[in-house]
PyMOL commands that place a pseudoatom at each C-alpha (Angstrom):
pseudoatom trace, name=CA, resn=MET, resi=1, chain=A, elem=C, hetatm=0, pos=[-0.119, 0.041, 0.200]
pseudoatom trace, name=CA, resn=ALA, resi=2, chain=A, elem=C, hetatm=0, pos=[2.880, 2.294, 0.764]
pseudoatom trace, name=CA, resn=ARG, resi=3, chain=A, elem=C, hetatm=0, pos=[4.736, 1.427, -2.841]
pseudoatom trace, name=CA, resn=SER, resi=4, chain=A, elem=C, hetatm=0, pos=[1.051, 2.478, -4.510]
pseudoatom trace, name=CA, resn=GLY, resi=5, chain=A, elem=C, hetatm=0, pos=[0.847, 5.583, -2.377]
pseudoatom trace, name=CA, resn=SER, resi=6, chain=A, elem=C, hetatm=0, pos=[4.194, 6.712, -3.225]
pseudoatom trace, name=CA, resn=ARG, resi=7, chain=A, elem=C, hetatm=0, pos=[3.776, 6.176, -6.898]
pseudoatom trace, name=CA, resn=VAL, resi=8, chain=A, elem=C, hetatm=0, pos=[-0.125, 7.636, -6.951]
pseudoatom trace, name=CA, resn=LYS, resi=9, chain=A, elem=C, hetatm=0, pos=[1.689, 10.706, -5.257]
pseudoatom trace, name=CA, resn=LYS, resi=10, chain=A, elem=C, hetatm=0, pos=[4.693, 10.564, -8.331]
pseudoatom trace, name=CA, resn=THR, resi=11, chain=A, elem=C, hetatm=0, pos=[2.249, 10.457, -11.116]
pseudoatom trace, name=CA, resn=THR, resi=12, chain=A, elem=C, hetatm=0, pos=[0.150, 13.545, -9.678]
pseudoatom trace, name=CA, resn=LEU, resi=13, chain=A, elem=C, hetatm=0, pos=[3.738, 15.790, -9.117]
pseudoatom trace, name=CA, resn=THR, resi=14, chain=A, elem=C, hetatm=0, pos=[4.620, 14.486, -12.848]
pseudoatom trace, name=CA, resn=LEU, resi=15, chain=A, elem=C, hetatm=0, pos=[1.121, 15.345, -13.958]
pseudoatom trace, name=CA, resn=VAL, resi=16, chain=A, elem=C, hetatm=0, pos=[0.901, 18.901, -11.877]
pseudoatom trace, name=CA, resn=LYS, resi=17, chain=A, elem=C, hetatm=0, pos=[4.375, 19.568, -13.647]
pseudoatom trace, name=CA, resn=VAL, resi=18, chain=A, elem=C, hetatm=0, pos=[3.309, 18.720, -17.263]
pseudoatom trace, name=CA, resn=PHE, resi=19, chain=A, elem=C, hetatm=0, pos=[0.140, 21.105, -16.586]
pseudoatom trace, name=CA, resn=GLY, resi=20, chain=A, elem=C, hetatm=0, pos=[2.612, 24.038, -15.301]
pseudoatom trace, name=CA, resn=VAL, resi=21, chain=A, elem=C, hetatm=0, pos=[4.791, 23.884, -17.958]
pseudoatom trace, name=CA, resn=LEU, resi=22, chain=A, elem=C, hetatm=0, pos=[1.727, 23.690, -20.485]
pseudoatom trace, name=CA, resn=LEU, resi=23, chain=A, elem=C, hetatm=0, pos=[-0.278, 26.649, -18.856]
pseudoatom trace, name=CA, resn=ILE, resi=24, chain=A, elem=C, hetatm=0, pos=[3.284, 28.626, -19.253]
pseudoatom trace, name=CA, resn=LEU, resi=25, chain=A, elem=C, hetatm=0, pos=[3.461, 27.733, -22.573]
pseudoatom trace, name=CA, resn=VAL, resi=26, chain=A, elem=C, hetatm=0, pos=[-0.291, 28.700, -23.286]
pseudoatom trace, name=CA, resn=VAL, resi=27, chain=A, elem=C, hetatm=0, pos=[0.517, 32.320, -21.371]
pseudoatom trace, name=CA, resn=ALA, resi=28, chain=A, elem=C, hetatm=0, pos=[3.877, 32.588, -23.002]
pseudoatom trace, name=CA, resn=PHE, resi=29, chain=A, elem=C, hetatm=0, pos=[2.094, 32.047, -26.262]
pseudoatom trace, name=CA, resn=VAL, resi=30, chain=A, elem=C, hetatm=0, pos=[-1.226, 34.542, -25.629]
pseudoatom trace, name=CA, resn=CYS, resi=31, chain=A, elem=C, hetatm=0, pos=[1.520, 37.032, -24.355]
pseudoatom trace, name=CA, resn=PHE, resi=32, chain=A, elem=C, hetatm=0, pos=[3.345, 36.579, -27.582]
pseudoatom trace, name=CA, resn=ARG, resi=33, chain=A, elem=C, hetatm=0, pos=[0.653, 36.958, -30.078]
pseudoatom trace, name=CA, resn=TYR, resi=34, chain=A, elem=C, hetatm=0, pos=[-0.968, 40.071, -28.068]
pseudoatom trace, name=CA, resn=TYR, resi=35, chain=A, elem=C, hetatm=0, pos=[2.392, 41.543, -28.162]
pseudoatom trace, name=CA, resn=ARG, resi=36, chain=A, elem=C, hetatm=0, pos=[3.395, 40.915, -32.109]
pseudoatom trace, name=CA, resn=ARG, resi=37, chain=A, elem=C, hetatm=0, pos=[-0.582, 42.101, -32.685]
pseudoatom trace, name=CA, resn=GLN, resi=38, chain=A, elem=C, hetatm=0, pos=[0.457, 45.082, -30.659]
pseudoatom trace, name=CA, resn=ALA, resi=39, chain=A, elem=C, hetatm=0, pos=[4.023, 45.425, -32.219]
pseudoatom trace, name=CA, resn=ILE, resi=40, chain=A, elem=C, hetatm=0, pos=[1.786, 44.824, -35.813]
pseudoatom trace, name=CA, resn=ASN, resi=41, chain=A, elem=C, hetatm=0, pos=[-0.477, 47.884, -34.953]
pseudoatom trace, name=CA, resn=ASN, resi=42, chain=A, elem=C, hetatm=0, pos=[2.337, 50.058, -33.678]
pseudoatom trace, name=CA, resn=GLU, resi=43, chain=A, elem=C, hetatm=0, pos=[4.485, 49.516, -36.826]
pseudoatom trace, name=CA, resn=LEU, resi=44, chain=A, elem=C, hetatm=0, pos=[1.168, 50.477, -39.214]
pseudoatom trace, name=CA, resn=ILE, resi=45, chain=A, elem=C, hetatm=0, pos=[0.255, 53.471, -37.204]
pseudoatom trace, name=CA, resn=ARG, resi=46, chain=A, elem=C, hetatm=0, pos=[3.785, 54.454, -37.737]
pseudoatom trace, name=CA, resn=GLN, resi=47, chain=A, elem=C, hetatm=0, pos=[3.520, 54.065, -40.884]
pseudoatom trace, name=CA, resn=GLU, resi=48, chain=A, elem=C, hetatm=0, pos=[0.421, 55.610, -41.750]
pseudoatom trace, name=CA, resn=GLN, resi=49, chain=A, elem=C, hetatm=0, pos=[1.790, 58.931, -39.544]
pseudoatom trace, name=CA, resn=LEU, resi=50, chain=A, elem=C, hetatm=0, pos=[4.526, 59.050, -41.434]
pseudoatom trace, name=CA, resn=ALA, resi=51, chain=A, elem=C, hetatm=0, pos=[2.752, 58.882, -44.883]
pseudoatom trace, name=CA, resn=ARG, resi=52, chain=A, elem=C, hetatm=0, pos=[0.754, 61.807, -44.059]
pseudoatom trace, name=CA, resn=GLU, resi=53, chain=A, elem=C, hetatm=0, pos=[3.491, 64.117, -42.712]
pseudoatom trace, name=CA, resn=GLN, resi=54, chain=A, elem=C, hetatm=0, pos=[5.263, 62.889, -46.273]
pseudoatom trace, name=CA, resn=ALA, resi=55, chain=A, elem=C, hetatm=0, pos=[2.324, 63.807, -48.067]
pseudoatom trace, name=CA, resn=ALA, resi=56, chain=A, elem=C, hetatm=0, pos=[1.779, 67.185, -45.937]
pseudoatom trace, name=CA, resn=ALA, resi=57, chain=A, elem=C, hetatm=0, pos=[5.650, 68.034, -46.637]
pseudoatom trace, name=CA, resn=LYS, resi=58, chain=A, elem=C, hetatm=0, pos=[4.902, 67.540, -50.333]
pseudoatom trace, name=CA, resn=GLU, resi=59, chain=A, elem=C, hetatm=0, pos=[1.863, 69.593, -50.180]
pseudoatom trace, name=CA, resn=LEU, resi=60, chain=A, elem=C, hetatm=0, pos=[3.612, 72.610, -48.359]
pseudoatom trace, name=CA, resn=LYS, resi=61, chain=A, elem=C, hetatm=0, pos=[6.383, 72.262, -51.126]
pseudoatom trace, name=CA, resn=ILE, resi=62, chain=A, elem=C, hetatm=0, pos=[4.226, 72.905, -53.939]
pseudoatom trace, name=CA, resn=LYS, resi=63, chain=A, elem=C, hetatm=0, pos=[2.739, 75.914, -51.916]
pseudoatom trace, name=CA, resn=THR, resi=64, chain=A, elem=C, hetatm=0, pos=[5.934, 77.389, -51.101]
pseudoatom trace, name=CA, resn=ASP, resi=65, chain=A, elem=C, hetatm=0, pos=[7.191, 76.492, -54.606]
pseudoatom trace, name=CA, resn=PHE, resi=66, chain=A, elem=C, hetatm=0, pos=[3.886, 78.491, -56.162]
pseudoatom trace, name=CA, resn=ILE, resi=67, chain=A, elem=C, hetatm=0, pos=[4.684, 81.370, -54.270]
pseudoatom trace, name=CA, resn=LYS, resi=68, chain=A, elem=C, hetatm=0, pos=[8.246, 81.648, -55.028]
pseudoatom trace, name=CA, resn=LYS, resi=69, chain=A, elem=C, hetatm=0, pos=[7.294, 82.029, -58.243]
pseudoatom trace, name=CA, resn=ILE, resi=70, chain=A, elem=C, hetatm=0, pos=[4.710, 84.165, -58.348]
pseudoatom trace, name=CA, resn=GLY, resi=71, chain=A, elem=C, hetatm=0, pos=[5.832, 86.420, -55.372]
pseudoatom trace, name=CA, resn=PRO, resi=72, chain=A, elem=C, hetatm=0, pos=[8.176, 87.856, -57.530]
pseudoatom trace, name=CA, resn=ILE, resi=73, chain=A, elem=C, hetatm=0, pos=[5.918, 88.669, -60.595]
pseudoatom trace, name=CA, resn=ALA, resi=74, chain=A, elem=C, hetatm=0, pos=[3.547, 89.860, -57.664]
pseudoatom trace, name=CA, resn=GLN, resi=75, chain=A, elem=C, hetatm=0, pos=[6.049, 92.495, -56.775]
pseudoatom trace, name=CA, resn=LYS, resi=76, chain=A, elem=C, hetatm=0, pos=[6.734, 93.993, -60.158]
pseudoatom trace, name=CA, resn=ALA, resi=77, chain=A, elem=C, hetatm=0, pos=[2.843, 94.007, -61.690]
pseudoatom trace, name=CA, resn=ASP, resi=78, chain=A, elem=C, hetatm=0, pos=[1.730, 95.930, -58.618]
pseudoatom trace, name=CA, resn=GLN, resi=79, chain=A, elem=C, hetatm=0, pos=[4.354, 98.271, -58.505]
pseudoatom trace, name=CA, resn=GLY, resi=80, chain=A, elem=C, hetatm=0, pos=[2.642, 102.035, -58.593]
pseudoatom trace, name=CA, resn=PHE, resi=81, chain=A, elem=C, hetatm=0, pos=[-1.231, 100.127, -59.039]
pseudoatom trace, name=CA, resn=ALA, resi=82, chain=A, elem=C, hetatm=0, pos=[-1.510, 100.356, -55.254]
pseudoatom trace, name=CA, resn=LEU, resi=83, chain=A, elem=C, hetatm=0, pos=[-2.110, 97.192, -54.829]
pseudoatom trace, name=CA, resn=LEU, resi=84, chain=A, elem=C, hetatm=0, pos=[-0.148, 94.974, -52.161]
pseudoatom trace, name=CA, resn=PRO, resi=85, chain=A, elem=C, hetatm=0, pos=[1.162, 92.174, -53.361]
pseudoatom trace, name=CA, resn=SER, resi=86, chain=A, elem=C, hetatm=0, pos=[0.838, 90.039, -50.784]
pseudoatom trace, name=CA, resn=ILE, resi=87, chain=A, elem=C, hetatm=0, pos=[-2.933, 90.388, -51.611]
pseudoatom trace, name=CA, resn=THR, resi=88, chain=A, elem=C, hetatm=0, pos=[-2.275, 89.773, -55.287]
pseudoatom trace, name=CA, resn=ILE, resi=89, chain=A, elem=C, hetatm=0, pos=[-0.420, 86.561, -54.050]
pseudoatom trace, name=CA, resn=ALA, resi=90, chain=A, elem=C, hetatm=0, pos=[-2.730, 85.137, -51.623]
pseudoatom trace, name=CA, resn=GLN, resi=91, chain=A, elem=C, hetatm=0, pos=[-5.862, 85.733, -54.219]
pseudoatom trace, name=CA, resn=ALA, resi=92, chain=A, elem=C, hetatm=0, pos=[-3.859, 83.998, -56.814]
pseudoatom trace, name=CA, resn=CYS, resi=93, chain=A, elem=C, hetatm=0, pos=[-3.271, 80.956, -54.537]
pseudoatom trace, name=CA, resn=LEU, resi=94, chain=A, elem=C, hetatm=0, pos=[-6.502, 80.730, -53.486]
pseudoatom trace, name=CA, resn=GLU, resi=95, chain=A, elem=C, hetatm=0, pos=[-8.120, 80.956, -56.879]
pseudoatom trace, name=CA, resn=SER, resi=96, chain=A, elem=C, hetatm=0, pos=[-6.091, 78.772, -58.540]
pseudoatom trace, name=CA, resn=ASN, resi=97, chain=A, elem=C, hetatm=0, pos=[-5.723, 76.528, -55.533]
pseudoatom trace, name=CA, resn=TYR, resi=98, chain=A, elem=C, hetatm=0, pos=[-1.625, 76.679, -55.440]
pseudoatom trace, name=CA, resn=GLY, resi=99, chain=A, elem=C, hetatm=0, pos=[-1.483, 76.735, -59.212]
pseudoatom trace, name=CA, resn=LYS, resi=100, chain=A, elem=C, hetatm=0, pos=[-3.479, 73.315, -59.070]
pseudoatom trace, name=CA, resn=SER, resi=101, chain=A, elem=C, hetatm=0, pos=[-6.358, 74.039, -60.610]
pseudoatom trace, name=CA, resn=GLU, resi=102, chain=A, elem=C, hetatm=0, pos=[-7.719, 73.340, -64.457]
pseudoatom trace, name=CA, resn=LEU, resi=103, chain=A, elem=C, hetatm=0, pos=[-7.892, 76.640, -65.291]
pseudoatom trace, name=CA, resn=SER, resi=104, chain=A, elem=C, hetatm=0, pos=[-4.063, 78.167, -63.804]
pseudoatom trace, name=CA, resn=GLN, resi=105, chain=A, elem=C, hetatm=0, pos=[-2.391, 75.019, -65.463]
pseudoatom trace, name=CA, resn=LYS, resi=106, chain=A, elem=C, hetatm=0, pos=[-3.529, 74.670, -68.636]
pseudoatom trace, name=CA, resn=TYR, resi=107, chain=A, elem=C, hetatm=0, pos=[-4.627, 78.352, -69.433]
pseudoatom trace, name=CA, resn=ASN, resi=108, chain=A, elem=C, hetatm=0, pos=[-2.796, 80.572, -67.636]
pseudoatom trace, name=CA, resn=ASN, resi=109, chain=A, elem=C, hetatm=0, pos=[-5.757, 81.730, -65.297]
pseudoatom trace, name=CA, resn=LEU, resi=110, chain=A, elem=C, hetatm=0, pos=[-4.973, 82.668, -61.627]
pseudoatom trace, name=CA, resn=PHE, resi=111, chain=A, elem=C, hetatm=0, pos=[-7.924, 84.679, -60.895]
pseudoatom trace, name=CA, resn=GLY, resi=112, chain=A, elem=C, hetatm=0, pos=[-10.559, 83.384, -62.378]
pseudoatom trace, name=CA, resn=VAL, resi=113, chain=A, elem=C, hetatm=0, pos=[-11.087, 86.156, -64.565]
pseudoatom trace, name=CA, resn=LYS, resi=114, chain=A, elem=C, hetatm=0, pos=[-13.837, 85.944, -67.311]
pseudoatom trace, name=CA, resn=SER, resi=115, chain=A, elem=C, hetatm=0, pos=[-14.095, 87.113, -70.596]
pseudoatom trace, name=CA, resn=ASN, resi=116, chain=A, elem=C, hetatm=0, pos=[-17.023, 87.127, -73.625]
pseudoatom trace, name=CA, resn=ASP, resi=117, chain=A, elem=C, hetatm=0, pos=[-14.323, 86.821, -76.340]
pseudoatom trace, name=CA, resn=PRO, resi=118, chain=A, elem=C, hetatm=0, pos=[-14.573, 83.278, -77.618]
pseudoatom trace, name=CA, resn=ASN, resi=119, chain=A, elem=C, hetatm=0, pos=[-11.301, 83.948, -79.606]
pseudoatom trace, name=CA, resn=THR, resi=120, chain=A, elem=C, hetatm=0, pos=[-9.507, 84.222, -76.094]
pseudoatom trace, name=CA, resn=SER, resi=121, chain=A, elem=C, hetatm=0, pos=[-11.324, 82.307, -73.529]
pseudoatom trace, name=CA, resn=LYS, resi=122, chain=A, elem=C, hetatm=0, pos=[-12.474, 78.531, -72.750]
pseudoatom trace, name=CA, resn=ILE, resi=123, chain=A, elem=C, hetatm=0, pos=[-16.002, 77.605, -71.233]
pseudoatom trace, name=CA, resn=LEU, resi=124, chain=A, elem=C, hetatm=0, pos=[-15.608, 75.607, -67.372]
pseudoatom trace, name=CA, resn=SER, resi=125, chain=A, elem=C, hetatm=0, pos=[-17.394, 74.631, -65.022]
pseudoatom trace, name=CA, resn=THR, resi=126, chain=A, elem=C, hetatm=0, pos=[-17.156, 77.017, -61.988]
pseudoatom trace, name=CA, resn=LYS, resi=127, chain=A, elem=C, hetatm=0, pos=[-18.527, 77.047, -58.610]
pseudoatom trace, name=CA, resn=GLU, resi=128, chain=A, elem=C, hetatm=0, pos=[-20.335, 80.691, -57.227]
pseudoatom trace, name=CA, resn=TYR, resi=129, chain=A, elem=C, hetatm=0, pos=[-21.510, 81.735, -53.748]
pseudoatom trace, name=CA, resn=VAL, resi=130, chain=A, elem=C, hetatm=0, pos=[-25.677, 82.882, -54.547]
pseudoatom trace, name=CA, resn=ASN, resi=131, chain=A, elem=C, hetatm=0, pos=[-28.365, 83.596, -52.186]
pseudoatom trace, name=CA, resn=GLY, resi=132, chain=A, elem=C, hetatm=0, pos=[-26.501, 82.485, -49.524]
pseudoatom trace, name=CA, resn=LYS, resi=133, chain=A, elem=C, hetatm=0, pos=[-25.282, 78.575, -50.998]
pseudoatom trace, name=CA, resn=TRP, resi=134, chain=A, elem=C, hetatm=0, pos=[-22.456, 77.367, -53.048]
pseudoatom trace, name=CA, resn=ILE, resi=135, chain=A, elem=C, hetatm=0, pos=[-23.683, 76.204, -56.982]
pseudoatom trace, name=CA, resn=THR, resi=136, chain=A, elem=C, hetatm=0, pos=[-21.728, 74.998, -59.536]
pseudoatom trace, name=CA, resn=VAL, resi=137, chain=A, elem=C, hetatm=0, pos=[-22.237, 77.127, -63.298]
pseudoatom trace, name=CA, resn=LYS, resi=138, chain=A, elem=C, hetatm=0, pos=[-20.688, 76.642, -66.651]
pseudoatom trace, name=CA, resn=ALA, resi=139, chain=A, elem=C, hetatm=0, pos=[-19.098, 80.089, -67.396]
pseudoatom trace, name=CA, resn=SER, resi=140, chain=A, elem=C, hetatm=0, pos=[-16.202, 81.265, -69.692]
pseudoatom trace, name=CA, resn=PHE, resi=141, chain=A, elem=C, hetatm=0, pos=[-12.864, 81.986, -69.113]
pseudoatom trace, name=CA, resn=GLN, resi=142, chain=A, elem=C, hetatm=0, pos=[-9.610, 84.382, -70.081]
pseudoatom trace, name=CA, resn=ILE, resi=143, chain=A, elem=C, hetatm=0, pos=[-6.967, 82.395, -71.632]
pseudoatom trace, name=CA, resn=TYR, resi=144, chain=A, elem=C, hetatm=0, pos=[-3.534, 84.075, -71.105]
pseudoatom trace, name=CA, resn=ASP, resi=145, chain=A, elem=C, hetatm=0, pos=[-0.318, 83.098, -72.226]
pseudoatom trace, name=CA, resn=SER, resi=146, chain=A, elem=C, hetatm=0, pos=[1.546, 83.450, -69.231]
pseudoatom trace, name=CA, resn=TYR, resi=147, chain=A, elem=C, hetatm=0, pos=[1.042, 83.721, -65.245]
pseudoatom trace, name=CA, resn=GLU, resi=148, chain=A, elem=C, hetatm=0, pos=[2.927, 87.191, -65.991]
pseudoatom trace, name=CA, resn=SER, resi=149, chain=A, elem=C, hetatm=0, pos=[0.299, 88.128, -68.354]
pseudoatom trace, name=CA, resn=SER, resi=150, chain=A, elem=C, hetatm=0, pos=[-2.435, 86.885, -65.757]
pseudoatom trace, name=CA, resn=ILE, resi=151, chain=A, elem=C, hetatm=0, pos=[-1.015, 88.792, -63.087]
pseudoatom trace, name=CA, resn=GLN, resi=152, chain=A, elem=C, hetatm=0, pos=[-0.534, 92.096, -65.002]
pseudoatom trace, name=CA, resn=ALA, resi=153, chain=A, elem=C, hetatm=0, pos=[-4.148, 92.471, -66.363]
pseudoatom trace, name=CA, resn=HIS, resi=154, chain=A, elem=C, hetatm=0, pos=[-5.162, 91.894, -62.643]
pseudoatom trace, name=CA, resn=ALA, resi=155, chain=A, elem=C, hetatm=0, pos=[-3.493, 94.677, -61.555]
pseudoatom trace, name=CA, resn=ARG, resi=156, chain=A, elem=C, hetatm=0, pos=[-4.969, 96.449, -64.322]
pseudoatom trace, name=CA, resn=LEU, resi=157, chain=A, elem=C, hetatm=0, pos=[-8.712, 95.610, -63.186]
pseudoatom trace, name=CA, resn=PHE, resi=158, chain=A, elem=C, hetatm=0, pos=[-7.876, 97.336, -59.868]
pseudoatom trace, name=CA, resn=GLN, resi=159, chain=A, elem=C, hetatm=0, pos=[-6.525, 100.575, -61.398]
pseudoatom trace, name=CA, resn=ASN, resi=160, chain=A, elem=C, hetatm=0, pos=[-9.089, 100.843, -64.290]
pseudoatom trace, name=CA, resn=GLY, resi=161, chain=A, elem=C, hetatm=0, pos=[-12.204, 99.733, -62.817]
pseudoatom trace, name=CA, resn=THR, resi=162, chain=A, elem=C, hetatm=0, pos=[-15.084, 97.781, -64.478]
pseudoatom trace, name=CA, resn=THR, resi=163, chain=A, elem=C, hetatm=0, pos=[-16.527, 98.946, -67.636]
pseudoatom trace, name=CA, resn=TRP, resi=164, chain=A, elem=C, hetatm=0, pos=[-19.665, 99.988, -65.997]
pseudoatom trace, name=CA, resn=ASN, resi=165, chain=A, elem=C, hetatm=0, pos=[-17.872, 101.752, -63.253]
pseudoatom trace, name=CA, resn=LYS, resi=166, chain=A, elem=C, hetatm=0, pos=[-14.385, 102.948, -63.030]
pseudoatom trace, name=CA, resn=ASP, resi=167, chain=A, elem=C, hetatm=0, pos=[-14.253, 103.740, -59.700]
pseudoatom trace, name=CA, resn=GLN, resi=168, chain=A, elem=C, hetatm=0, pos=[-15.129, 100.194, -58.566]
pseudoatom trace, name=CA, resn=TYR, resi=169, chain=A, elem=C, hetatm=0, pos=[-12.471, 99.533, -56.784]
pseudoatom trace, name=CA, resn=GLN, resi=170, chain=A, elem=C, hetatm=0, pos=[-11.757, 102.526, -55.002]
pseudoatom trace, name=CA, resn=HIS, resi=171, chain=A, elem=C, hetatm=0, pos=[-11.515, 101.305, -51.311]
pseudoatom trace, name=CA, resn=VAL, resi=172, chain=A, elem=C, hetatm=0, pos=[-9.515, 98.444, -52.803]
pseudoatom trace, name=CA, resn=LEU, resi=173, chain=A, elem=C, hetatm=0, pos=[-6.979, 101.017, -54.153]
pseudoatom trace, name=CA, resn=ALA, resi=174, chain=A, elem=C, hetatm=0, pos=[-7.322, 103.434, -50.847]
pseudoatom trace, name=CA, resn=ALA, resi=175, chain=A, elem=C, hetatm=0, pos=[-6.244, 100.776, -48.271]
pseudoatom trace, name=CA, resn=LYS, resi=176, chain=A, elem=C, hetatm=0, pos=[-2.482, 100.934, -46.737]
pseudoatom trace, name=CA, resn=ASP, resi=177, chain=A, elem=C, hetatm=0, pos=[-2.214, 97.312, -45.372]
pseudoatom trace, name=CA, resn=TYR, resi=178, chain=A, elem=C, hetatm=0, pos=[-3.371, 94.053, -46.443]
pseudoatom trace, name=CA, resn=LYS, resi=179, chain=A, elem=C, hetatm=0, pos=[-6.412, 93.425, -43.942]
pseudoatom trace, name=CA, resn=THR, resi=180, chain=A, elem=C, hetatm=0, pos=[-8.034, 96.336, -44.938]
pseudoatom trace, name=CA, resn=GLN, resi=181, chain=A, elem=C, hetatm=0, pos=[-7.123, 95.693, -48.631]
pseudoatom trace, name=CA, resn=ALA, resi=182, chain=A, elem=C, hetatm=0, pos=[-8.513, 92.102, -48.157]
pseudoatom trace, name=CA, resn=LYS, resi=183, chain=A, elem=C, hetatm=0, pos=[-11.902, 93.553, -46.279]
pseudoatom trace, name=CA, resn=ALA, resi=184, chain=A, elem=C, hetatm=0, pos=[-12.269, 95.958, -49.368]
pseudoatom trace, name=CA, resn=LEU, resi=185, chain=A, elem=C, hetatm=0, pos=[-12.573, 93.354, -51.924]
pseudoatom trace, name=CA, resn=VAL, resi=186, chain=A, elem=C, hetatm=0, pos=[-15.543, 92.247, -50.595]
pseudoatom trace, name=CA, resn=THR, resi=187, chain=A, elem=C, hetatm=0, pos=[-16.770, 95.886, -49.661]
pseudoatom trace, name=CA, resn=ASP, resi=188, chain=A, elem=C, hetatm=0, pos=[-16.083, 96.852, -53.451]
pseudoatom trace, name=CA, resn=GLY, resi=189, chain=A, elem=C, hetatm=0, pos=[-17.729, 93.160, -54.696]
pseudoatom trace, name=CA, resn=TYR, resi=190, chain=A, elem=C, hetatm=0, pos=[-15.052, 91.704, -56.376]
pseudoatom trace, name=CA, resn=ALA, resi=191, chain=A, elem=C, hetatm=0, pos=[-15.660, 88.062, -54.603]
pseudoatom trace, name=CA, resn=THR, resi=192, chain=A, elem=C, hetatm=0, pos=[-19.174, 86.737, -54.025]
pseudoatom trace, name=CA, resn=ASP, resi=193, chain=A, elem=C, hetatm=0, pos=[-17.515, 84.319, -50.963]
pseudoatom trace, name=CA, resn=PRO, resi=194, chain=A, elem=C, hetatm=0, pos=[-18.332, 86.289, -47.380]
pseudoatom trace, name=CA, resn=ASP, resi=195, chain=A, elem=C, hetatm=0, pos=[-15.435, 84.544, -45.987]
pseudoatom trace, name=CA, resn=TYR, resi=196, chain=A, elem=C, hetatm=0, pos=[-13.030, 85.903, -49.104]
pseudoatom trace, name=CA, resn=ALA, resi=197, chain=A, elem=C, hetatm=0, pos=[-11.494, 88.363, -46.371]
pseudoatom trace, name=CA, resn=SER, resi=198, chain=A, elem=C, hetatm=0, pos=[-10.399, 85.871, -43.663]
pseudoatom trace, name=CA, resn=LYS, resi=199, chain=A, elem=C, hetatm=0, pos=[-9.346, 83.334, -46.010]
pseudoatom trace, name=CA, resn=LEU, resi=200, chain=A, elem=C, hetatm=0, pos=[-7.323, 85.714, -47.842]
pseudoatom trace, name=CA, resn=ILE, resi=201, chain=A, elem=C, hetatm=0, pos=[-5.735, 86.944, -44.537]
pseudoatom trace, name=CA, resn=ASN, resi=202, chain=A, elem=C, hetatm=0, pos=[-5.214, 83.810, -43.148]
pseudoatom trace, name=CA, resn=LEU, resi=203, chain=A, elem=C, hetatm=0, pos=[-2.932, 82.878, -45.985]
pseudoatom trace, name=CA, resn=ILE, resi=204, chain=A, elem=C, hetatm=0, pos=[-0.807, 85.718, -46.225]
pseudoatom trace, name=CA, resn=GLU, resi=205, chain=A, elem=C, hetatm=0, pos=[-0.009, 85.192, -42.186]
pseudoatom trace, name=CA, resn=GLN, resi=206, chain=A, elem=C, hetatm=0, pos=[0.487, 81.647, -42.961]
pseudoatom trace, name=CA, resn=PHE, resi=207, chain=A, elem=C, hetatm=0, pos=[2.970, 82.591, -45.411]
pseudoatom trace, name=CA, resn=ASN, resi=208, chain=A, elem=C, hetatm=0, pos=[4.291, 85.995, -44.079]
pseudoatom trace, name=CA, resn=LEU, resi=209, chain=A, elem=C, hetatm=0, pos=[3.378, 87.161, -47.468]
pseudoatom trace, name=CA, resn=ASN, resi=210, chain=A, elem=C, hetatm=0, pos=[3.230, 90.563, -46.134]
pseudoatom trace, name=CA, resn=LYS, resi=211, chain=A, elem=C, hetatm=0, pos=[7.489, 90.319, -46.853]
pseudoatom trace, name=CA, resn=TYR, resi=212, chain=A, elem=C, hetatm=0, pos=[6.369, 90.955, -50.521]
pseudoatom trace, name=CA, resn=ASP, resi=213, chain=A, elem=C, hetatm=0, pos=[5.274, 94.357, -49.904]
pseudoatom trace, name=CA, resn=ASN, resi=214, chain=A, elem=C, hetatm=0, pos=[7.895, 95.924, -48.728]
for i in range(1, 214): cmd.bond("trace and resi %d" % i, "trace and resi %d" % (i + 1))
show_as sticks, trace
zoom trace
């Protein structure tokens, strides 16, 4: 009986040891799977963050390259026209989406200038703010041979006014700083977007465009 009891104890002890080892292995496996999944998720998050940062850096470079390209042109074109280059640059950035719009890429029209001359214009879709909401309409837009031509025509528009009112932009030309001039664009009816002035001011301050005014 003593020997039989000893064998039972040994067998029980062996089973306990085996069970303990199996339990440790199961726990280790579960922990491994958990931390492996966490590592994979963290790597995916890191890669997504890196991709977003690279996309943001690429987008920023496109914007700054566009500004560097048209900045000197705006400075030269706006001389003697009482129009601040920072305003011209901000308008071009906003209205052409930093030179990425179809109108600017294909036809060098940076400001969405319209034309009734079928020989020098192209009909495209555009969005306009009418009666408190944005709508898509078809319009005929002026074709320019270069960014320089577009910016020069833009400067002349403010100096000469419209065909129906030569003093259309008198408040714009009278303004001495970019904030006042941006607001005057809305006051004088240049833009239909009620947020147009604030968008220009934000762009000027974001990219320090007022340095072109000096």
